[in-house]
LOFIRO-543893 format. One record per residue (C-alpha): x, y, z; residue in three letters. Coordinates in steps of 0.2 Angstrom, whole numbers, padded with zeros to 4 digits. Each point is the difference from the previous one (the first is absolute). Example, Ala and Ser with C-alpha at 12.3 -4.5 7.8 and 13.67 -1.06 7.14 Angstrom:
BEGIN
<<0062, -0022, 0039>, ALA>
<<0006, 0017, -0003>, SER>
# end
This chain:
BEGIN
<<-0003, 0115, -0083>, MET>
<<0011, 0013, -0009>, PRO>
<<0017, -0005, -0006>, ALA>
<<0014, 0005, 0012>, VAL>
<<0007, 0017, -0004>, ALA>
<<0017, 0000, -0009>, GLU>
<<0008, 0010, 0014>, ASP>
<<-0006, -0011, 0015>, THR>
<<0012, -0014, -0003>, LEU>
<<0018, 0006, 0002>, PRO>
<<0010, -0001, -0016>, THR>
<<0014, -0010, 0007>, VAL>
<<-0013, -0014, 0005>, LEU>
<<-0010, 0002, -0016>, ALA>
<<0016, -0003, -0010>, ALA>
<<0002, -0017, 0008>, ARG>
<<-0017, -0006, -0006>, LEU>
<<-0005, -0007, -0017>, SER>
<<-0013, 0008, -0010>, ASP>
<<-0012, -0013, 0004>, GLU>
<<0003, 0002, 0019>, GLN>
<<-0003, 0019, -0001>, ARG>
<<-0016, -0003, -0010>, GLN>
<<-0006, -0013, 0012>, ALA>
<<0004, 0012, 0014>, MET>
<<-0010, 0014, -0008>, GLY>
<<-0015, -0011, -0003>, GLU>
<<0000, -0008, 0018>, ALA>
<<-0010, 0006, 0015>, PRO>
<<0011, 0010, 0012>, ARG>
<<0001, -0013, 0013>, GLY>
<<0008, -0013, -0013>, GLU>
<<0013, 0011, -0007>, ARG>
<<0013, -0003, 0013>, LEU>
<<0000, -0019, -0003>, ALA>
<<0003, 0004, -0019>, ILE>
<<0014, 0011, 0005>, LEU>
<<0008, -0013, 0012>, ALA>
<<-0001, -0013, -0014>, LYS>
<<0008, 0011, -0013>, GLY>
<<0014, 0005, 0012>, LEU>
<<0003, -0018, 0006>, GLY>
<<-0003, 0006, 0018>, LEU>
<<-0011, -0006, 0014>, ALA>
<<-0015, 0012, 0003>, GLU>
<<0007, 0008, 0016>, ALA>
<<0016, 0004, -0009>, GLU>
<<-0009, 0007, -0015>, ALA>
<<-0010, 0011, 0011>, LEU>
<<0016, 0006, 0009>, SER>
<<0008, 0004, -0017>, THR>
<<-0016, 0009, -0007>, LEU>
<<-0001, 0011, 0015>, ALA>
<<0018, 0004, 0000>, SER>
<<0000, 0005, -0018>, GLU>
<<-0016, 0010, 0002>, ALA>
<<0006, 0009, 0015>, GLY>
<<-0015, -0007, 0011>, LEU>
<<0000, -0008, 0017>, GLY>
<<-0007, -0017, 0004>, ILE>
<<-0014, -0002, 0012>, ALA>
<<-0001, -0016, 0010>, SER>
<<-0011, -0007, 0014>, ASN>
<<-0014, 0011, -0007>, LEU>
<<-0013, 0007, 0010>, ALA>
<<-0014, 0011, -0007>, THR>
<<-0001, 0019, 0005>, ASP>
<<-0016, 0002, 0011>, PRO>
<<0000, 0019, -0004>, GLY>
<<-0002, -0004, -0018>, ALA>
<<-0014, -0013, 0002>, ARG>
<<-0014, 0004, -0013>, GLY>
<<0011, 0013, -0009>, LEU>
<<0002, -0010, -0016>, LEU>
<<-0014, -0009, -0010>, PRO>
<<0002, -0019, 0001>, ALA>
<<0000, -0001, -0019>, ARG>
<<0015, 0011, -0001>, LEU>
<<0010, -0010, 0012>, VAL>
<<-0005, -0016, -0008>, HIS>
<<0004, 0007, -0018>, ASP>
<<0017, 0007, 0005>, TYR>
<<0005, -0012, 0014>, GLN>
<<0004, 0014, 0012>, VAL>
<<-0004, 0002, 0018>, ILE>
<<0003, 0014, 0013>, PRO>
<<0011, -0006, 0014>, ILE>
<<0006, 0005, 0017>, GLN>
<<0019, 0003, 0003>, LEU>
<<0005, 0000, 0019>, GLY>
<<-0012, 0002, 0014>, GLU>
<<-0015, 0012, -0001>, SER>
<<-0015, 0003, 0011>, LYS>
<<-0018, 0000, -0004>, ALA>
<<-0002, 0018, 0005>, ASP>
<<0015, 0006, -0009>, ASP>
<<-0006, 0015, -0012>, PRO>
<<0000, -0004, -0019>, VAL>
<<0004, 0016, -0009>, LEU>
<<0001, 0004, -0018>, PRO>
<<0018, 0001, 0002>, THR>
<<0002, -0017, 0008>, THR>
<<0009, -0012, -0012>, PRO>
<<-0010, -0014, -0007>, LEU>
<<0011, -0016, 0000>, ASN>
<<-0005, -0012, -0014>, LEU>
<<0006, -0017, -0003>, ALA>
<<-0001, -0006, -0018>, SER>
<<0003, -0017, -0008>, ALA>
<<0008, 0010, -0015>, TRP>
<<0008, 0016, -0004>, LEU>
<<-0013, 0015, 0000>, PRO>
<<-0004, 0008, -0017>, ASP>
<<-0007, 0017, -0003>, ALA>
<<-0018, -0006, -0002>, SER>
<<0000, -0009, 0016>, MET>
<<0007, 0016, 0009>, GLY>
<<-0013, 0011, -0008>, ASP>
<<-0015, -0011, 0005>, TRP>
<<0006, -0001, 0018>, ILE>
<<0002, 0019, 0001>, ARG>
<<-0018, 0002, -0005>, THR>
<<-0005, -0008, 0017>, PHE>
<<0013, 0008, 0012>, THR>
<<0011, 0016, 0000>, PRO>
<<0013, -0009, 0011>, ARG>
<<0017, -0002, -0007>, PRO>
<<0003, -0017, -0007>, LEU>
<<0015, -0011, 0006>, VAL>
<<0003, -0016, -0010>, TRP>
<<0007, -0016, 0006>, HIS>
<<0001, -0017, -0009>, LEU>
<<-0006, -0016, 0009>, ALA>
<<-0002, -0018, -0003>, VAL>
<<-0015, -0001, -0012>, PRO>
<<-0008, -0015, 0008>, GLU>
<<0000, 0009, 0017>, ARG>
<<-0007, 0016, -0008>, VAL>
<<-0014, -0010, -0008>, ARG>
<<-0004, -0008, 0017>, GLN>
<<0000, 0016, 0009>, LEU>
<<-0012, 0007, -0013>, ILE>
<<-0011, -0015, 0002>, ILE>
<<0001, 0001, 0020>, GLU>
<<-0006, 0018, -0001>, ASN>
<<-0012, 0001, -0014>, PHE>
<<-0006, -0018, -0002>, GLY>
<<0002, -0012, -0015>, VAL>
<<-0009, 0007, -0015>, GLY>
<<-0003, 0017, 0008>, SER>
<<0006, 0008, -0016>, GLY>
<<-0014, -0009, -0010>, SER>
<<-0015, 0004, 0012>, LEU>
<<0005, 0018, 0005>, GLU>
<<-0011, 0014, -0003>, ASP>
<<0006, 0011, -0014>, THR>
<<-0005, 0017, 0006>, ASP>
<<0017, 0005, 0005>, ASP>
<<0006, 0006, -0017>, GLY>
<<0013, -0013, -0002>, TYR>
<<0000, -0010, -0017>, VAL>
<<0009, -0016, -0002>, ALA>
<<0015, 0000, -0011>, PRO>
<<-0008, -0012, -0013>, GLU>
<<-0015, 0012, -0001>, ALA>
<<0009, 0017, -0001>, GLN>
<<-0002, 0002, -0019>, HIS>
<<-0018, -0005, 0000>, ALA>
<<-0012, 0014, -0003>, ALA>
<<-0011, -0006, 0014>, GLU>
<<0002, -0014, 0013>, GLU>
<<-0016, -0009, 0002>, VAL>
<<-0003, -0006, 0017>, VAL>
<<-0007, -0018, -0001>, ASP>
<<-0004, -0009, 0016>, GLU>
<<-0001, -0017, -0009>, ASP>
<<0018, 0003, -0007>, ALA>
<<0006, 0005, 0017>, ALA>
<<-0006, -0016, 0008>, VAL>
<<0008, -0010, -0014>, VAL>
<<0016, 0009, 0003>, ARG>
<<-0001, -0003, 0019>, PHE>
<<-0003, -0018, -0002>, VAL>
<<0015, -0002, -0011>, SER>
<<0010, 0011, 0012>, ASP>
<<-0004, -0012, 0014>, VAL>
<<0005, -0016, -0009>, ILE>
<<0016, 0008, -0007>, ALA>
<<0005, 0006, 0017>, GLN>
<<-0003, -0018, 0006>, ALA>
<<0011, -0007, -0013>, ILE>
<<0014, 0013, 0005>, GLU>
<<-0002, -0005, 0018>, ASP>
<<0001, -0019, -0005>, GLN>
<<-0017, -0003, 0008>, ALA>
<<-0008, -0017, -0003>, THR>
<<-0018, 0005, 0004>, ASP>
<<-0011, 0016, 0000>, ILE>
<<-0015, 0001, 0011>, HIS>
<<-0014, 0013, -0003>, PHE>
<<-0010, 0000, 0017>, GLU>
<<-0015, 0011, 0002>, PRO>
<<-0002, 0005, 0018>, GLN>
<<-0011, 0012, 0009>, GLU>
<<0004, 0017, -0007>, GLY>
<<0015, -0005, -0010>, GLN>
<<0007, -0011, -0013>, LEU>
<<0015, -0009, 0006>, ARG>
<<0013, -0007, -0012>, ILE>
<<0014, -0011, 0006>, ARG>
<<0015, -0009, -0008>, TYR>
<<0008, -0016, 0005>, ARG>
<<0019, 0003, 0000>, VAL>
<<0013, -0012, 0006>, ASP>
<<-0014, -0010, 0007>, GLY>
<<-0008, 0014, 0011>, LEU>
<<-0015, 0011, -0003>, LEU>
<<0005, 0018, -0003>, VAL>
<<-0013, 0014, 0000>, PRO>
<<0001, 0011, -0015>, VAL>
<<0000, 0019, 0002>, PRO>
<<-0015, 0007, -0009>, LEU>
<<-0007, 0016, -0006>, PRO>
<<-0012, 0009, 0012>, GLU>
<<-0014, 0001, -0013>, ASN>
<<0000, -0019, -0004>, LEU>
<<-0016, -0005, 0008>, LEU>
<<-0011, 0009, -0013>, ARG>
<<0008, -0010, -0013>, PHE>
<<-0002, -0017, 0009>, GLN>
<<-0015, -0007, -0011>, ASP>
<<0009, 0005, -0016>, ALA>
<<0016, -0008, 0005>, ILE>
<<-0008, -0016, 0004>, ILE>
<<-0010, 0000, -0016>, SER>
<<0016, 0004, -0010>, ARG>
<<0009, -0015, 0008>, LEU>
<<-0015, -0011, -0005>, LYS>
<<-0001, 0006, -0017>, ILE>
<<0019, -0003, -0002>, MET>
<<-0003, -0018, 0006>, ALA>
<<-0015, -0002, -0011>, ARG>
<<-0012, -0003, 0014>, LEU>
<<-0018, 0004, 0002>, ASN>
<<0000, 0018, 0007>, ILE>
<<-0019, -0001, 0004>, SER>
<<0002, -0016, 0011>, GLU>
<<0005, 0006, 0017>, ARG>
<<-0008, -0014, 0011>, ARG>
<<0011, -0015, -0005>, LEU>
<<0019, -0002, 0000>, PRO>
<<0008, 0000, -0018>, GLN>
<<0017, -0005, -0007>, ASP>
<<0009, 0007, -0015>, GLY>
<<0017, 0004, -0008>, ARG>
<<0008, 0016, -0006>, ILE>
<<0014, 0001, -0012>, ASN>
<<0010, 0015, 0005>, PHE>
<<0014, 0008, -0009>, LYS>
<<0012, 0014, 0006>, THR>
<<0016, 0005, -0007>, ASN>
<<0009, -0017, -0004>, ASN>
<<-0010, -0010, 0012>, THR>
<<-0016, -0011, -0004>, THR>
<<-0010, -0007, 0015>, LEU>
<<-0013, -0013, 0001>, ASP>
<<-0011, 0007, 0015>, ILE>
<<-0012, -0012, 0008>, ARG>
<<-0015, 0010, 0007>, VAL>
<<-0012, -0005, 0013>, SER>
<<-0015, 0009, 0007>, THR>
<<-0011, -0003, 0015>, ILE>
<<-0015, 0010, 0006>, PRO>
<<0003, 0009, 0017>, THR>
<<-0012, 0011, 0011>, ILE>
<<0007, 0016, -0008>, TYR>
<<0004, -0005, -0018>, ALA>
<<0009, -0013, -0010>, GLU>
<<0017, -0005, 0006>, SER>
<<0012, -0003, -0014>, VAL>
<<0017, -0010, 0001>, SER>
<<0013, -0001, -0014>, LEU>
<<0014, -0013, -0001>, ARG>
<<0014, 0006, -0010>, LEU>
<<0009, -0013, -0011>, LEU>
<<0014, 0006, -0011>, ASN>
<<0005, -0015, -0011>, GLN>
<<0015, 0009, -0007>, LYS>
<<0008, 0004, 0017>, LYS>
<<0017, -0006, 0004>, GLU>
<<0000, -0018, 0006>, ALA>
<<0009, -0004, 0016>, TYR>
<<0015, -0012, 0001>, THR>
<<0003, -0011, 0015>, MET>
<<0013, 0013, 0006>, ASP>
<<-0012, 0014, -0001>, ARG>
<<-0013, -0009, 0010>, LEU>
<<0012, 0000, 0014>, GLY>
<<0005, -0018, 0000>, MET>
<<0017, -0004, 0008>, SER>
<<0013, -0011, -0009>, PRO>
<<-0004, -0014, 0011>, ASP>
<<-0019, 0001, -0003>, GLU>
<<0003, 0002, -0019>, GLN>
<<0011, -0016, 0000>, ALA>
<<-0014, -0010, 0009>, GLN>
<<-0013, 0005, -0012>, ILE>
<<0011, -0001, -0016>, ILE>
<<0004, -0018, 0005>, LYS>
<<-0019, -0005, -0001>, VAL>
<<-0003, 0011, -0016>, LEU>
<<0012, -0012, -0009>, ASP>
<<-0012, -0015, 0004>, TYR>
<<-0009, -0007, -0015>, PRO>
<<-0016, -0002, 0010>, HIS>
<<-0009, 0004, 0017>, GLY>
<<-0009, 0015, 0007>, ILE>
<<0007, 0016, 0007>, ILE>
<<-0012, 0010, 0011>, LEU>
<<0001, 0018, 0005>, VAL>
<<-0011, 0004, 0015>, THR>
<<-0005, 0016, 0009>, GLY>
<<-0015, 0013, 0001>, PRO>
<<-0007, 0010, -0014>, THR>
<<0013, 0013, -0005>, GLY>
<<0015, -0009, 0007>, SER>
<<0009, -0001, -0017>, GLY>
<<-0004, -0019, -0004>, LYS>
<<-0003, 0003, -0019>, SER>
<<0015, 0011, -0001>, THR>
<<0011, -0014, 0007>, SER>
<<-0007, -0013, -0012>, LEU>
<<0003, 0012, -0014>, ASN>
<<0018, 0001, 0006>, ALA>
<<0002, -0019, 0000>, PHE>
<<-0007, -0002, -0017>, LEU>
<<0012, 0013, -0007>, ARG>
<<0014, -0009, 0009>, LYS>
<<-0003, -0017, -0010>, ILE>
<<-0007, 0008, -0016>, ASN>
<<0008, -0007, -0015>, SER>
<<-0004, -0005, -0018>, THR>
<<0000, -0018, 0004>, ASP>
<<-0014, 0001, 0013>, LEU>
<<-0018, 0003, -0004>, ARG>
<<-0007, 0010, 0014>, ILE>
<<-0019, 0003, 0002>, ILE>
<<-0008, 0011, 0013>, THR>
<<-0018, 0001, 0007>, ILE>
<<-0002, 0017, 0009>, GLU>
<<-0013, 0011, 0007>, ASP>
<<0005, 0014, -0004>, PRO>
<<0015, -0001, -0011>, ILE>
<<0012, 0012, 0009>, GLU>
<<0016, -0002, -0009>, TYR>
<<0004, -0005, -0018>, GLU>
<<0013, -0014, -0001>, VAL>
<<0009, 0000, -0017>, PRO>
<<-0003, -0017, -0009>, GLY>
<<-0013, -0006, 0012>, ALA>
<<-0018, -0004, -0004>, ASN>
<<-0010, 0010, 0012>, GLN>
<<-0019, -0004, 0002>, MET>
<<-0013, 0011, 0010>, GLN>
<<-0013, -0010, 0009>, VAL>
<<-0018, 0006, -0003>, ARG>
<<-0012, -0008, 0013>, PRO>
<<-0015, 0010, -0007>, GLU>
<<0001, -0011, -0016>, ILE>
<<0005, -0016, 0009>, GLY>
<<0019, 0001, -0002>, LEU>
<<0006, -0003, 0018>, THR>
<<0017, -0005, 0006>, PHE>
<<-0005, -0018, 0000>, ALA>
<<-0007, 0000, -0017>, ASP>
<<0014, 0010, -0008>, ALA>
<<0013, -0012, 0008>, LEU>
<<-0009, -0015, -0007>, ARG>
<<0002, 0007, -0018>, HIS>
<<0018, 0006, 0003>, VAL>
<<0005, -0018, 0004>, LEU>
<<-0005, -0004, -0018>, ARG>
<<0012, 0014, -0006>, GLN>
<<0016, -0010, 0003>, ASP>
<<0007, 0012, 0013>, PRO>
<<0016, -0002, 0010>, ASP>
<<-0003, 0013, 0013>, VAL>
<<-0018, 0006, 0006>, ILE>
<<-0003, 0014, 0011>, MET>
<<-0018, 0000, 0008>, VAL>
<<-0004, 0017, 0008>, GLY>
<<-0008, -0007, 0015>, GLU>
<<-0006, -0017, 0007>, ILE>
<<-0017, 0005, 0006>, ARG>
<<-0009, -0017, 0001>, ASP>
<<0002, -0019, 0001>, LYS>
<<-0003, -0001, -0019>, ASP>
<<0014, 0011, -0005>, THR>
<<0012, -0008, 0014>, ALA>
<<-0003, -0017, -0007>, GLU>
<<0003, 0004, -0018>, ILE>
<<0016, 0010, 0005>, ALA>
<<0006, -0015, 0010>, ILE>
<<-0004, -0012, -0014>, ARG>
<<0010, 0011, -0012>, ALA>
<<0015, 0000, 0011>, SER>
<<0000, -0019, 0002>, LEU>
<<-0001, -0002, -0019>, THR>
<<0016, 0010, -0004>, GLY>
<<-0004, 0018, 0002>, HIS>
<<0007, 0014, 0010>, LEU>
<<-0014, 0010, 0008>, VAL>
<<0000, 0017, 0009>, PHE>
<<-0015, 0006, 0010>, SER>
<<-0005, 0010, 0015>, THR>
<<-0011, -0003, 0016>, LEU>
<<-0006, 0011, 0013>, HIS>
<<0008, -0006, 0017>, THR>
<<0009, 0008, 0014>, ASN>
<<0016, -0010, -0001>, ASP>
<<0008, -0013, -0012>, ALA>
<<-0004, -0016, 0010>, PRO>
<<-0018, 0006, 0001>, GLY>
<<-0001, -0003, -0019>, ALA>
<<0002, -0019, 0002>, ILE>
<<-0014, -0001, 0013>, THR>
<<-0011, 0012, -0011>, ARG>
<<0001, -0012, -0014>, LEU>
<<-0004, -0015, 0011>, VAL>
<<-0015, 0009, 0007>, ASP>
<<-0006, 0003, -0018>, MET>
<<-0002, -0019, -0002>, GLY>
<<0017, -0004, -0009>, ILE>
<<0007, -0016, 0006>, GLU>
<<0016, 0002, 0011>, PRO>
<<0010, -0012, -0011>, PHE>
<<-0004, 0011, -0015>, LEU>
<<0005, 0016, 0009>, VAL>
<<0016, -0008, 0006>, ALA>
<<0005, -0006, -0017>, SER>
<<-0004, 0015, -0010>, ALA>
<<0005, 0015, 0011>, ILE>
<<0019, 0004, -0002>, GLU>
<<0001, 0017, 0008>, LEU>
<<-0011, 0013, 0009>, VAL>
<<0005, 0018, 0002>, ILE>
<<-0010, 0011, 0012>, ALA>
<<0003, 0019, -0002>, GLN>
<<-0004, 0017, 0005>, ARG>
<<0005, 0018, -0006>, LEU>
<<0007, 0013, 0011>, VAL>
<<0004, 0018, -0004>, ARG>
<<0018, 0003, -0005>, ARG>
<<0010, 0014, 0009>, LEU>
<<0004, 0015, -0011>, CYS>
<<0018, -0002, -0005>, VAL>
<<0002, 0019, -0001>, GLU>
<<-0004, 0004, 0018>, CYS>
<<-0001, -0014, 0012>, SER>
<<0012, 0000, 0014>, LYS>
<<0007, -0010, 0014>, PRO>
<<-0011, 0002, 0016>, VAL>
<<0005, -0007, 0018>, PRO>
<<-0011, -0015, 0004>, VAL>
<<-0011, -0002, 0016>, ASN>
<<0007, -0017, 0005>, LYS>
<<-0015, -0004, 0011>, ILE>
<<-0013, 0004, -0014>, LYS>
<<0011, -0009, -0013>, LEU>
<<0001, -0016, 0011>, ARG>
<<-0019, 0000, 0001>, GLU>
<<-0002, 0002, -0018>, SER>
<<0012, -0014, -0004>, LEU>
<<-0010, -0011, 0012>, ALA>
<<-0016, 0004, -0010>, ILE>
<<0009, -0004, -0016>, LEU>
<<0006, -0017, 0007>, GLY>
<<0018, 0005, -0001>, CYS>
<<0013, -0001, 0014>, ASP>
<<-0002, 0015, 0012>, PRO>
<<0018, -0001, 0005>, ALA>
<<0005, 0007, -0017>, GLU>
<<-0006, 0017, 0006>, ALA>
<<0016, 0001, 0011>, ASP>
<<0011, -0001, -0016>, LYS>
<<-0008, 0015, -0008>, VAL>
<<0003, 0018, 0004>, GLU>
<<-0008, 0009, -0016>, ASN>
<<-0013, -0004, -0013>, LEU>
<<-0004, 0011, -0015>, ARG>
<<-0016, 0010, 0002>, GLY>
<<-0011, 0011, -0011>, PRO>
<<0003, 0019, -0002>, VAL>
<<-0009, 0007, -0014>, GLY>
<<0006, 0011, -0015>, CYS>
<<-0005, 0007, -0017>, ASP>
<<0003, -0017, -0008>, ARG>
<<-0011, -0010, 0010>, CYS>
<<-0013, 0014, 0003>, ARG>
<<0004, 0001, 0018>, GLY>
<<-0006, -0018, 0004>, THR>
<<0018, -0007, 0003>, GLY>
<<-0005, -0015, -0011>, TYR>
<<0001, -0003, -0018>, ARG>
<<-0005, -0016, -0009>, GLY>
<<-0003, -0017, 0008>, ARG>
<<0011, -0016, 0004>, ILE>
<<-0006, -0018, 0003>, GLY>
<<0002, -0011, 0015>, LEU>
<<0000, -0019, -0004>, PHE>
<<-0003, -0016, 0009>, GLU>
<<0006, -0015, -0011>, ILE>
<<-0007, -0017, 0005>, PHE>
<<0008, -0016, -0008>, ARG>
<<-0009, -0017, 0001>, LEU>
<<0014, -0010, 0006>, VAL>
<<-0002, -0019, 0004>, ASP>
<<-0005, 0003, 0018>, ASP>
<<-0013, 0013, -0005>, ILE>
<<-0007, -0013, -0013>, HIS>
<<-0003, -0012, 0014>, GLU>
<<-0009, 0013, 0011>, LEU>
<<-0011, 0005, -0015>, VAL>
<<-0006, -0018, -0003>, LEU>
<<-0005, 0000, 0019>, LYS>
<<-0010, 0016, -0002>, ARG>
<<0010, 0009, 0013>, GLU>
<<-0004, 0018, 0005>, SER>
<<0008, 0015, -0008>, THR>
<<0009, 0003, 0017>, ARG>
<<0008, -0017, -0001>, THR>
<<0005, 0002, -0018>, LEU>
<<0008, 0018, 0004>, ALA>
<<0010, -0007, 0015>, ASP>
<<0007, -0014, -0011>, CYS>
<<0004, 0013, -0014>, ALA>
<<0009, 0011, 0013>, LEU>
<<0011, -0015, 0006>, ARG>
<<0005, -0002, -0019>, HIS>
<<0005, 0018, -0001>, GLY>
<<-0016, 0010, -0006>, MET>
<<0001, 0018, 0004>, ARG>
<<-0017, 0008, 0005>, THR>
<<-0007, 0016, -0007>, LEU>
<<0004, 0008, 0017>, GLY>
<<0018, -0005, -0002>, GLN>
<<0001, 0006, -0018>, SER>
<<-0007, 0016, 0006>, GLY>
<<0013, 0002, 0013>, TRP>
<<0014, -0003, -0012>, GLU>
<<-0007, 0014, -0011>, LYS>
<<-0001, 0011, 0015>, VAL>
<<0019, -0004, 0004>, LYS>
<<0005, 0003, -0018>, ALA>
<<-0008, 0018, 0001>, GLY>
<<-0014, -0004, -0013>, HIS>
<<-0015, 0003, 0011>, THR>
<<-0005, 0003, 0018>, THR>
<<-0006, -0011, 0014>, MET>
<<-0016, 0010, 0000>, ASP>
<<-0003, -0005, -0018>, GLU>
<<0003, -0018, 0003>, VAL>
<<-0011, -0001, 0015>, LEU>
<<-0014, 0009, -0010>, ARG>
<<-0001, -0014, -0013>, VAL>
<<0004, -0015, 0010>, ILE>
<<-0013, -0005, 0014>, SER>
<<0005, -0011, 0014>, VAL>
<<-0008, -0015, -0009>, THR>
<<0012, 0003, -0014>, ASP>
<<0016, -0003, 0010>, LYS>
# end
């Protein structure tokens, strides 16, 4: 991208930045310049946007909606390169005439410069009216209307030349290079959206791409001409993962080391043959990403106190249970960071390694060469560890070794796939572990779920339907009478910051199960999960449903979200 023109940043603001900041702004893509300005001015981005607009004499456009009369007016590559989109101000009808004199309102992530205006005027004679807008929302609107990576795959017969190629004598149109750029754009966009997975799914007459964001699958807007690049896109992904591109009949697994800006990802790639073509799934693992603390997980002070008490034990097993994608590994990582110190030797056995823990010795299991959880755990016990984290207890062998480790003076963390916390005890017994060993080794079991967190920028109080709330509370195992005490609960609205969803990020729900003396006796008698749960409730355990209701009352999430992730059997 060309450096920002000298006259685009008002002098009064430029003077408040260092030389390095001005240089960084000139070299950064247009969509990232506001963040640099905000940091340089010591302001929040919203304040920096307001200051920039005021100094430049431009308005700020909010609650952006695209202009239907300008659809197809500008090439996708131009709007991608310059981060600008035609918007609609006020109400307009589909049959309203669009004349050469009708103003074209444009929302831009940064101040317009001369080259940007010149290029847009080559595609329309309409007078241009500029507005600044939240860069994240401009980018999202471009993607919604043109598709992810549309600037890479777009046909180049419209006369527009990308800024990075303006000084080239001739731009060479290379389909292979376009596919490479497109795949990189899709992965980079997934990182921006904080997606955990990307799915490339060939369907009849289309290639569907979906991200998993905040636990939900989200269809990705795509260029209209994507289908003709389908085979090349799938081949590109297989090449990146070092898979056999000629083998299309068998599933394959591989890994991609992907770098973008300051982010390095370890991407796990899985392919399976389907009736139309190979379906490719990517799991995005950012080992350098910011680790979660117990506060950030959403644990209340009371929940943290219960867990910290057990984290101080010299030995025993702490289990975290829940379905795939419920944040179990993230919680274990937060516990490790809580106790991490120079006088503890911490060894982890993981598949895959999702976070780096400073000072810990982290091992990746490799079943293909015989390094399973159980085998790795046997070797770790010879390494003089104080704390061991086993990514998952999948079989009796691993469970027995973990229990033996805890009974010989080690603190062991691990995960299990069960619906609730008491269910972990009966699962271990069902695996063939003697009940007296389970009762002796297990100190704490935490069941958890993740729900979407309400956007703090736009959520608002909404009057409750008491009849519906009573029904929901009954489903969650809470006292329906509590509905009578509530008049309003916060609900989602949608804004530029949360991309119109009303939610931003996720928060945890927790069920903490302590093995008190009464429960020990029940475990030895091989009592059912329900009996164990009833005893735990009498001793003050709060269920997942009750934890969810507390988060709803506190305004962190909604009842719909809690009901979505907690089934009747979880309550």
